[in-house]
N, C-alpha and C positions, 0 to 999 in steps of 0.2 A: 504494500500500500504506500503510495507516494505521500510525502509530508505536505501538509497544506502550506500555501504561500500566499502572500498578499499580491493582488493583481495590480500591475503597474503598466502604464502605456507602452513602455519600451523594455523588453527583456532580450537582449541580443544573444546571450549565452546562458544556457541552462543545462547543467550536467546532472543526470539522474543516475544514482547508484544502480548496479545490477540487481535484478530481482532476487537473486540468491543471497544477497548481502544481509547480514543479521540486523544491521541498523540502516534503514534507508536515509539518504541525504540528497540534497540538491545544492548545486553551486549556482547562484544567481548573480546577474549583472555583468558588466563589462570590465572597466578598469578598476573600480573599487567594489570588489565582490563581497558577497555574503554567502556563507555556507549554512544551510538550514538542515537541522538534524532531527529526525523523529525519534522520540524516546518512549519505550514501553515502560510500564510501571516498574519502579526501582532501578531503572537504568540511569546512567549519569554520563556527563561530559566534563572533562577537565580542560580549562581554557586559560589564556593569559588574562591578567586583570585589565578591565576596561574594554574588553572585546565583545561583551554581550550587547546585542542590538535590540532584540525583543525575545519574549518567551511566553508560552501559554500559562494559564493560571495555575496549573498543577505543578509547575517547576519552582523549586526553591534554590536560591543561590547562596553560597557560603564562600567567604574569602579565607583561605587557609595558607599557612606557611608550608612551603615544600621542603621537608627535611632531607630529601635526596639531593638537593642542590649542594654540590661539593665545594663550590667557590662562592658561597653566599656573601661573604664579606667583600670580595672583589666585585661582585655584582652590585652591591650597595654603593661602593666607592665610585663606580663608573655610571651610576644612575640607573642601573638595571633593577628590575623587579625581583624580589626574593619570595614572592607568594604566587598563588594560583587561585582561580575560582572554580568551584565545583557546582555544576548545575545538575540537580537530581530531580527526577520525576517522582514525587511522593503521592501522586493521585492513583486512582484505580483504573484510569483509561490512558490512552496514548496522549503524549504531549509533544511539544516541539520547541526548539531554541534556534535563534538566528545569531550566528557569530560573525562579526564584521572584520574585514581586513583593516589594519590600523592606518593605512595610507592608500594611495592609488596603486594597488597591488593585486596580483592574481593569487588565488588560493589553489594549492596543489594537494590533492588527496594521495597519500602514499601508504601502501600496504607494506608494513615493515616485515611481514612474514616472507614477502617476495624479495626482500633485500638482505636476507640473512639475519634479520632481527636487530639491525643496528645501522644508523646513519649519522653523519656529522653535518652540522648546519652552521650558517652564520648566526651570531648572537641575535636574538629576537626573531628568528625565522619561524619558530614554533608558534602556532596559533591555537590549536585545540587538538584533542585526541579522544578516541573511543576505545574502550576495552583495555587490554594490557599494554600500556605505554608508560615508560619512565623517561623523564627529562632531567638531564644533569648538565651542569656547566663546569667544564674542566679548564684548567689554566695551562696554556702553552708556555713551557719554561724557556723556550728559545728567546733570548734577549732581542735578536734582530726582528722578531715578530712584534714585540712590545713597542718598538720604536715607531711603527707605522701608526697605530691607534689602538684604542681599546678593542676594536673589532678584530685586530690581529692577536690581541693578548688573550681573549676569551674564545672558547669554542663551545658550541652547544651539541651535546650528544643525545640522540633520541633512540631508545632501545625498547624491545618488547616484540609482541606478536600481533598487536592491534593495528588500528588505522590512525595515522597522524595527518594533520593538515598543517602545511607550512605556506608561507607567503613569499612571493617574489615580485619585484617591481618591474613594470613595463611588460615587455614580451618575455616569456619564459621558454627556453629551449631545453629539451632533454636529449642528452648524448649517451649512447650505449657504447662503452669502450670495450674492445676485444682484448684478449690477453696480449700484453706488451704494447698496445696502441697508446700513443702519446698525444696529449692535447694541451696546448698552452692557453690559459684563461686569466683575465684580469682578476686578481684575488677578490676584489669587492663585488665582482659579478657572479661569484659562486654562491648559489642559494643553499644547495645541499648535495652531498655525494655519499655513495655507499662506502662502508668501512673498508672494502677490499681495494679501493683506489689509493695508490701511493701518491702523496703530494709533496713536491719539493718547491720551496719558496725561492724565487729569483728576483733580485733587485735590478732594475733597469737604470743604469747610470750611477754617478758618484753619490756618496752618502749625503752630500749637501742638498741634493734634490729631495732626498727622503725627509730631511730635517725641515726644509723650508717649503715643502709642498710641491704639488704638481699632479698631473694626470698619468695614469698607467705606470705608476712607479713600481708596483709589485705585481709580478706575474706568478701564477701557480702553474707548475708543470705537472700535469696529471698523467699517471700511467695506469692503464687498465690491468685486470678486468674490473668492470663496475659501471655504475650509472651516475651521471652528474647532471644537475639541474642548473641552468645558467640564466641569469636575469639581465635584461638590457638596461634597466634604470635602477641601480641601487638607491636606497632612500637618501643617503648622504649626498649623492650626486644630484638628486632631484632638489634637495634643499639648497644646495649651492647655486643651482641655476635660478631658483626662485629669488635667492638673496641678491644675485647679480642684476 
């Protein structure tokens, strides 16, 4: 049964989950999308704070501290959230929740069971999840990554066998890398990749360019096998264009 949705004059993209999926969902909208998830009684969704857009009357929302966050102090220092919201259906009938992307972004449904149960993402890429999904933020100890920004200092790991939704800015491209296949990608353009992909960080130019800023300073050299999701408009790049 499809989740109910609000009728709007313009719905260019609607993604409906397969009929055999345990939890039906739809992805609505174009550039600033909403994922709408149908919840049976006692089912729940875990999402990032501030992402709830609407919900049916049987849904209760609770803001909880996520104890599995391994780098909670670092998250707090760099302005990241150290909590999550839990949206639970406490009623006796089906309910629904609408989770919105935080910016002009696409929402990507990713079945972790098909990616070996683990994937690495850019910080703040995680939006919400269904079933068995754990989100942890690990610190990359390499100093050269810390020079770039907090985004290079922190990494977000999503693990489990459930369904996770992540966000990517602009157009999102999925690349399936074969064994030994190499792909060079701007580091800020990487949304997520499977844990089997080997990542080497390459700096383009002298260290003074890294310190004083510039575009395409850091390239990730990815080596397969695995899957990588690439975004055309990272949020920090969009905010810089707006500021200019």
